C-alpha positions in Angstrom: 134.7 -38.7 10.2 133.6 -41.3 10.0 134.0 -45.1 9.6 129.8 -56.7 6.0 129.6 -60.0 4.6 127.7 -63.4 4.2 128.1 -67.2 5.2 125.7 -69.7 3.4 122.6 -70.4 5.0 123.1 -73.9 5.6 126.1 -73.1 7.9 123.6 -71.5 10.3 122.7 -74.6 11.5 125.8 -76.5 11.3 127.3 -74.4 13.5 124.7 -73.8 16.1 124.3 -70.0 14.7 120.9 -67.7 13.7 120.7 -65.2 11.0 122.3 -61.8 11.7 123.1 -58.9 9.5 126.6 -58.7 8.3 128.0 -55.3 6.8 131.4 -55.2 5.5 133.3 -51.6 5.3 136.5 -50.2 4.0 138.4 -47.1 4.9 141.9 -45.8 4.5 142.7 -48.2 7.7 141.5 -51.4 6.2 138.3 -53.3 6.1 136.1 -54.1 9.0 133.1 -56.0 9.7 130.0 -55.1 11.8 127.3 -57.9 12.9 123.8 -56.8 14.2 121.3 -59.1 15.9 118.4 -57.5 17.5 119.6 -54.5 19.4 123.4 -56.1 19.8 125.8 -55.0 17.4 130.0 -56.1 17.1 132.3 -54.5 14.8 135.9 -56.0 14.6 138.7 -53.2 15.0 141.6 -55.7 13.9 144.2 -57.5 15.6 141.2 -59.6 17.2 139.8 -56.6 19.0 135.9 -55.6 19.0 133.5 -53.0 19.9 130.0 -54.5 21.4 127.2 -52.5 21.4 123.6 -52.9 23.2 121.2 -49.8 22.1 118.6 -51.1 24.7 121.1 -51.4 27.4 123.2 -48.1 26.4 126.4 -50.0 26.7 129.5 -50.3 24.8 132.3 -52.3 25.5 135.7 -52.1 23.5 137.6 -55.8 23.8 141.3 -55.6 23.4 142.8 -58.9 23.4 146.6 -58.1 23.3 146.4 -56.2 26.4 143.6 -58.5 27.7 141.6 -55.3 28.7 138.1 -54.4 28.1 137.0 -50.6 27.9 133.8 -50.0 29.4 132.5 -46.8 27.8 128.6 -47.3 28.8 129.1 -44.2 31.3 129.7 -41.9 28.7 126.4 -42.8 26.8 124.4 -42.8 29.4 125.2 -39.5 31.5 124.2 -36.2 29.8 126.4 -34.4 27.6 126.8 -32.2 24.5 125.1 -32.6 21.2 127.2 -33.9 18.5 129.3 -30.9 16.7 128.0 -28.4 19.0 128.8 -25.0 17.3 129.0 -26.9 13.7 126.5 -26.2 11.3 126.2 -29.0 8.9 123.9 -28.6 5.5 123.5 -31.4 2.9 122.7 -30.6 -0.5 121.0 -33.3 -2.8 123.0 -33.6 -6.3 121.3 -36.3 -7.8 121.2 -40.3 -8.4 124.3 -41.8 -7.7 125.6 -45.3 -8.5 124.5 -48.6 -6.9 126.5 -49.8 -3.9 126.5 -53.0 -2.4 123.4 -53.6 -4.4 121.5 -50.4 -3.3 120.8 -47.6 -5.3 121.9 -44.1 -3.6 121.5 -40.5 -3.7 124.5 -38.1 -4.0 125.0 -35.5 -1.5 127.5 -32.8 -0.9 127.6 -31.5 2.7 129.1 -28.2 4.4 130.2 -27.6 7.9 129.9 -24.0 8.8 130.3 -23.0 5.3 133.3 -25.2 4.3 133.0 -27.8 1.7 133.5 -31.1 3.3 132.7 -33.4 0.4 130.0 -36.1 -0.3 127.9 -38.6 1.0 126.3 -41.2 -1.2 123.1 -42.5 0.9 120.7 -45.3 0.6 117.4 -45.3 2.7 116.5 -49.0 1.6 119.8 -49.8 3.0 119.0 -48.1 6.5 115.9 -49.7 6.4 117.3 -53.2 5.7 120.3 -53.2 7.9 117.7 -51.6 11.1 120.9 -49.8 12.3 119.2 -46.4 13.2 119.5 -47.2 17.2 123.2 -48.3 16.6 124.0 -45.4 14.6 122.4 -43.1 17.2 124.6 -44.6 20.1 127.8 -44.1 18.0 126.5 -40.5 17.4 126.3 -40.3 21.1 130.0 -41.4 21.7 131.2 -39.2 18.9 129.5 -36.2 20.5 131.6 -36.8 23.3 134.6 -37.4 21.7 134.0 -34.0 19.6 133.5 -31.8 22.7 136.3 -32.9 23.9 138.4 -32.2 20.7 136.9 -28.8 20.8 137.7 -28.3 24.6 141.4 -28.9 24.1 141.3 -27.4 20.6 139.1 -24.4 19.8 140.7 -24.2 16.3 139.6 -27.9 15.3 138.7 -28.3 11.5 134.8 -28.0 11.3 134.9 -30.7 8.7 136.3 -33.3 10.9 133.8 -32.1 13.8 130.9 -32.9 11.3 131.2 -36.4 11.4 129.8 -36.4 14.8 126.4 -35.1 13.4 126.3 -37.8 10.2 123.8 -40.1 12.0 121.9 -37.0 13.0 120.7 -37.0 9.1 120.3 -40.8 8.4 116.7 -40.9 8.9 116.1 -38.0 6.1 119.3 -39.0 3.6 119.4 -42.9 4.5 122.6 -45.3 5.0 125.8 -43.8 4.3 127.2 -45.8 1.9 130.1 -44.2 0.6 131.7 -40.6 2.2 134.3 -38.7 0.5 136.2 -36.1 1.5 136.5 -32.7 -0.3 139.9 -33.6 -1.7 138.5 -36.9 -3.1 140.3 -39.2 -0.8 137.6 -42.2 0.7 136.7 -42.0 4.1 134.5 -44.9 4.6 132.6 -47.4 2.0 129.7 -50.1 2.4 131.1 -53.3 0.6 128.5 -55.7 1.2 125.4 -56.1 3.2 124.2 -59.6 4.3 121.0 -60.0 6.0 121.2 -63.8 6.6 124.6 -64.0 7.9 126.0 -66.2 10.7 127.1 -64.8 13.6 130.9 -65.6 15.0 130.9 -67.8 18.1 130.3 -65.7 21.4 129.9 -62.8 19.2 129.1 -60.4 21.9 130.7 -61.9 24.9 133.4 -60.8 27.0 136.3 -63.0 27.4 136.8 -64.6 30.7 140.2 -63.1 32.8 140.0 -59.8 31.0 140.3 -56.4 33.1 137.5 -54.3 32.9 138.3 -50.4 32.8 135.5 -47.9 33.1 136.7 -45.0 31.1 134.1 -42.9 32.7 135.9 -43.4 36.1 139.2 -42.7 34.4 138.4 -39.7 32.9 137.0 -38.2 36.4 140.4 -38.6 37.8 142.3 -36.8 35.3 143.5 -33.4 36.5 141.2 -30.6 35.3 138.7 -32.6 34.2 135.8 -30.7 35.6 136.8 -27.5 33.9 136.9 -29.4 30.9 133.6 -30.9 31.2 132.0 -27.7 32.2 133.6 -26.4 28.7 131.8 -29.3 27.0 128.6 -28.5 28.3 128.7 -24.9 27.3 129.4 -25.9 23.8 
Protein backbone atom coordinates (compact mmCIF):
# COMPACT_ATOMS: atom_id res chain seq x y z
CA UNK A 1 0.00 0.00 0.00
CA UNK A 2 0.62 3.04 -0.14
CA UNK A 3 2.53 5.85 0.69
CA UNK A 4 4.52 18.36 2.78
CA UNK A 5 5.59 21.43 4.07
CA UNK A 6 6.29 25.21 3.83
CA UNK A 7 8.67 28.17 3.34
CA UNK A 8 7.90 31.88 3.90
CA UNK A 9 6.59 33.73 0.85
CA UNK A 10 9.34 36.36 1.02
CA UNK A 11 11.96 33.66 0.54
CA UNK A 12 10.50 32.88 -2.88
CA UNK A 13 12.11 35.98 -4.34
CA UNK A 14 15.21 35.91 -2.17
CA UNK A 15 16.13 32.40 -3.35
CA UNK A 16 15.04 32.96 -6.96
CA UNK A 17 12.28 30.33 -6.65
CA UNK A 18 8.57 30.43 -7.36
CA UNK A 19 5.50 29.11 -5.61
CA UNK A 20 4.78 25.41 -5.68
CA UNK A 21 2.66 22.98 -3.68
CA UNK A 22 4.48 21.05 -0.95
CA UNK A 23 3.00 18.01 0.78
CA UNK A 24 4.60 16.45 3.84
CA UNK A 25 3.73 12.84 4.64
CA UNK A 26 4.66 10.15 7.10
CA UNK A 27 4.63 6.35 7.04
CA UNK A 28 6.24 3.60 9.12
CA UNK A 29 9.37 4.17 7.00
CA UNK A 30 9.61 7.83 8.06
CA UNK A 31 8.67 11.24 6.70
CA UNK A 32 8.82 12.37 3.08
CA UNK A 33 8.11 15.48 1.03
CA UNK A 34 6.41 15.87 -2.32
CA UNK A 35 6.59 19.07 -4.39
CA UNK A 36 4.30 19.77 -7.33
CA UNK A 37 4.73 22.52 -9.91
CA UNK A 38 2.55 22.34 -13.01
CA UNK A 39 2.84 18.87 -14.53
CA UNK A 40 6.01 18.03 -12.60
CA UNK A 41 6.25 16.41 -9.18
CA UNK A 42 9.20 15.47 -7.00
CA UNK A 43 9.17 13.12 -4.01
CA UNK A 44 12.17 12.82 -1.73
CA UNK A 45 13.04 9.21 -0.91
CA UNK A 46 15.63 9.75 1.84
CA UNK A 47 19.44 9.67 1.73
CA UNK A 48 19.30 12.56 -0.73
CA UNK A 49 17.42 10.51 -3.32
CA UNK A 50 14.25 11.60 -5.09
CA UNK A 51 11.72 10.65 -7.77
CA UNK A 52 10.79 13.08 -10.55
CA UNK A 53 7.49 12.56 -12.38
CA UNK A 54 6.17 14.56 -15.34
CA UNK A 55 2.54 13.64 -15.96
CA UNK A 56 2.44 15.40 -19.37
CA UNK A 57 5.66 13.89 -20.73
CA UNK A 58 4.87 10.56 -19.02
CA UNK A 59 8.30 10.25 -17.47
CA UNK A 60 9.45 8.90 -14.12
CA UNK A 61 13.09 9.12 -13.00
CA UNK A 62 14.46 7.74 -9.72
CA UNK A 63 17.64 9.59 -8.69
CA UNK A 64 20.03 7.67 -6.41
CA UNK A 65 22.96 9.92 -5.31
CA UNK A 66 24.81 7.19 -3.38
CA UNK A 67 25.09 5.08 -6.53
CA UNK A 68 25.31 8.16 -8.82
CA UNK A 69 22.62 6.50 -10.87
CA UNK A 70 19.22 7.38 -12.37
CA UNK A 71 16.62 4.68 -12.93
CA UNK A 72 14.50 5.70 -15.91
CA UNK A 73 11.14 3.99 -15.41
CA UNK A 74 9.32 5.92 -18.15
CA UNK A 75 9.02 2.97 -20.56
CA UNK A 76 7.06 1.05 -17.96
CA UNK A 77 4.56 3.90 -17.77
CA UNK A 78 4.16 4.48 -21.49
CA UNK A 79 3.83 0.91 -22.73
CA UNK A 80 0.55 -0.93 -22.44
CA UNK A 81 0.06 -3.08 -19.41
CA UNK A 82 -2.45 -4.60 -17.04
CA UNK A 83 -4.83 -2.55 -14.98
CA UNK A 84 -3.96 -1.95 -11.35
CA UNK A 85 -5.02 -4.77 -9.10
CA UNK A 86 -6.39 -6.94 -11.89
CA UNK A 87 -8.43 -9.73 -10.33
CA UNK A 88 -8.88 -7.71 -7.14
CA UNK A 89 -12.34 -6.34 -6.33
CA UNK A 90 -11.99 -3.29 -4.09
CA UNK A 91 -15.05 -1.82 -2.37
CA UNK A 92 -15.33 1.32 -0.24
CA UNK A 93 -17.99 1.89 2.40
CA UNK A 94 -18.66 5.38 3.76
CA UNK A 95 -18.51 5.44 7.56
CA UNK A 96 -19.17 9.12 8.25
CA UNK A 97 -17.21 12.27 9.04
CA UNK A 98 -13.60 11.97 10.10
CA UNK A 99 -11.22 14.38 11.87
CA UNK A 100 -9.57 17.35 10.19
CA UNK A 101 -6.15 16.38 8.84
CA UNK A 102 -3.61 18.99 7.71
CA UNK A 103 -6.42 21.53 8.02
CA UNK A 104 -8.84 19.67 5.73
CA UNK A 105 -12.16 18.02 6.62
CA UNK A 106 -12.24 14.29 5.90
CA UNK A 107 -14.69 11.46 5.42
CA UNK A 108 -13.95 7.98 6.76
CA UNK A 109 -14.24 4.98 4.45
CA UNK A 110 -13.62 1.33 5.23
CA UNK A 111 -12.43 -0.77 2.32
CA UNK A 112 -12.23 -4.42 1.38
CA UNK A 113 -10.41 -6.45 -1.28
CA UNK A 114 -12.11 -9.59 -2.53
CA UNK A 115 -14.24 -9.47 0.61
CA UNK A 116 -11.28 -9.19 3.00
CA UNK A 117 -11.31 -6.25 5.42
CA UNK A 118 -8.23 -4.15 4.61
CA UNK A 119 -8.56 -1.07 6.79
CA UNK A 120 -9.78 2.50 6.49
CA UNK A 121 -9.11 5.66 4.50
CA UNK A 122 -9.73 9.24 5.64
CA UNK A 123 -10.21 11.16 2.39
CA UNK A 124 -10.69 14.80 1.42
CA UNK A 125 -12.03 16.03 -1.97
CA UNK A 126 -10.99 19.58 -1.05
CA UNK A 127 -7.37 18.54 -0.53
CA UNK A 128 -7.34 16.76 -3.88
CA UNK A 129 -8.62 19.89 -5.61
CA UNK A 130 -6.13 22.15 -3.81
CA UNK A 131 -3.08 20.03 -4.60
CA UNK A 132 -4.02 19.24 -8.21
CA UNK A 133 -2.34 15.85 -7.84
CA UNK A 134 -4.87 13.79 -9.78
CA UNK A 135 -2.61 13.43 -12.85
CA UNK A 136 0.39 12.51 -10.72
CA UNK A 137 -1.68 9.95 -8.82
CA UNK A 138 -2.75 8.39 -12.10
CA UNK A 139 0.90 8.08 -13.12
CA UNK A 140 1.75 6.48 -9.79
CA UNK A 141 -1.21 4.13 -10.23
CA UNK A 142 0.14 2.93 -13.56
CA UNK A 143 3.49 2.18 -11.95
CA UNK A 144 1.72 0.44 -9.07
CA UNK A 145 -0.22 -1.60 -11.63
CA UNK A 146 3.03 -2.91 -13.12
CA UNK A 147 4.45 -3.69 -9.67
CA UNK A 148 1.19 -5.39 -8.71
CA UNK A 149 1.13 -7.50 -11.88
CA UNK A 150 4.74 -8.57 -11.34
CA UNK A 151 3.91 -9.54 -7.75
CA UNK A 152 0.95 -11.59 -8.91
CA UNK A 153 2.98 -13.26 -11.68
CA UNK A 154 5.60 -14.42 -9.18
CA UNK A 155 3.18 -15.09 -6.32
CA UNK A 156 -0.41 -15.99 -7.14
CA UNK A 157 -1.19 -16.06 -3.39
CA UNK A 158 -0.25 -12.40 -2.85
CA UNK A 159 -2.31 -10.68 -0.14
CA UNK A 160 -5.40 -9.03 -1.77
CA UNK A 161 -5.14 -6.09 0.63
CA UNK A 162 -1.55 -5.43 -0.40
CA UNK A 163 -2.58 -5.55 -4.05
CA UNK A 164 -5.57 -3.28 -3.39
CA UNK A 165 -3.22 -0.36 -2.86
CA UNK A 166 -2.54 -0.30 -6.59
CA UNK A 167 -6.18 0.65 -7.17
CA UNK A 168 -6.42 3.48 -4.68
CA UNK A 169 -5.90 6.35 -7.14
CA UNK A 170 -8.73 4.88 -9.23
CA UNK A 171 -11.08 6.02 -6.45
CA UNK A 172 -9.63 9.42 -5.55
CA UNK A 173 -12.01 11.12 -7.96
CA UNK A 174 -14.97 9.85 -5.95
CA UNK A 175 -13.63 9.85 -2.37
CA UNK A 176 -10.88 12.51 -2.48
CA UNK A 177 -7.21 12.61 -1.55
CA UNK A 178 -6.20 9.84 0.89
CA UNK A 179 -5.18 11.89 3.93
CA UNK A 180 -4.65 8.91 6.23
CA UNK A 181 -4.62 5.18 5.43
CA UNK A 182 -4.79 2.63 8.24
CA UNK A 183 -4.46 -1.16 7.90
CA UNK A 184 -7.04 -3.54 9.33
CA UNK A 185 -4.78 -4.17 12.35
CA UNK A 186 -4.75 -0.45 13.13
CA UNK A 187 -1.21 0.16 11.86
CA UNK A 188 -0.66 3.46 10.07
CA UNK A 189 0.12 3.03 6.37
CA UNK A 190 0.46 6.72 5.47
CA UNK A 191 -0.71 10.15 6.57
CA UNK A 192 -0.48 13.64 5.10
CA UNK A 193 0.91 16.01 7.72
CA UNK A 194 0.65 19.35 5.94
CA UNK A 195 -0.12 20.96 2.59
CA UNK A 196 1.47 24.28 1.63
CA UNK A 197 0.26 25.83 -1.63
CA UNK A 198 2.81 28.65 -1.54
CA UNK A 199 6.06 26.77 -0.94
CA UNK A 200 9.51 27.35 -2.37
CA UNK A 201 10.93 24.73 -4.71
CA UNK A 202 14.38 23.37 -3.88
CA UNK A 203 17.10 24.54 -6.31
CA UNK A 204 17.07 22.45 -9.50
CA UNK A 205 14.14 20.51 -8.07
CA UNK A 206 13.43 18.53 -11.22
CA UNK A 207 16.95 18.39 -12.65
CA UNK A 208 19.03 15.25 -13.11
CA UNK A 209 22.63 15.70 -11.84
CA UNK A 210 25.40 15.66 -14.43
CA UNK A 211 27.58 12.59 -14.61
CA UNK A 212 25.01 10.11 -13.30
CA UNK A 213 24.58 6.77 -15.05
CA UNK A 214 21.08 6.47 -16.53
CA UNK A 215 19.62 2.94 -16.46
CA UNK A 216 16.46 2.19 -18.45
CA UNK A 217 14.47 -0.27 -16.33
CA UNK A 218 12.31 -1.32 -19.27
CA UNK A 219 15.37 -2.45 -21.22
CA UNK A 220 16.80 -4.08 -18.12
CA UNK A 221 13.62 -6.10 -17.54
CA UNK A 222 13.52 -7.24 -21.15
CA UNK A 223 16.96 -8.79 -20.67
CA UNK A 224 15.82 -10.99 -17.78
CA UNK A 225 15.38 -14.75 -18.43
CA UNK A 226 11.75 -15.82 -19.01
CA UNK A 227 10.59 -12.18 -18.98
CA UNK A 228 8.39 -12.71 -22.07
CA UNK A 229 6.52 -15.51 -20.31
CA UNK A 230 6.12 -13.35 -17.21
CA UNK A 231 4.85 -10.42 -19.28
CA UNK A 232 2.29 -12.67 -20.94
CA UNK A 233 1.06 -13.75 -17.51
CA UNK A 234 0.79 -10.10 -16.52
CA UNK A 235 -1.30 -9.27 -19.60
CA UNK A 236 -3.67 -12.18 -18.88
CA UNK A 237 -4.41 -11.08 -15.29
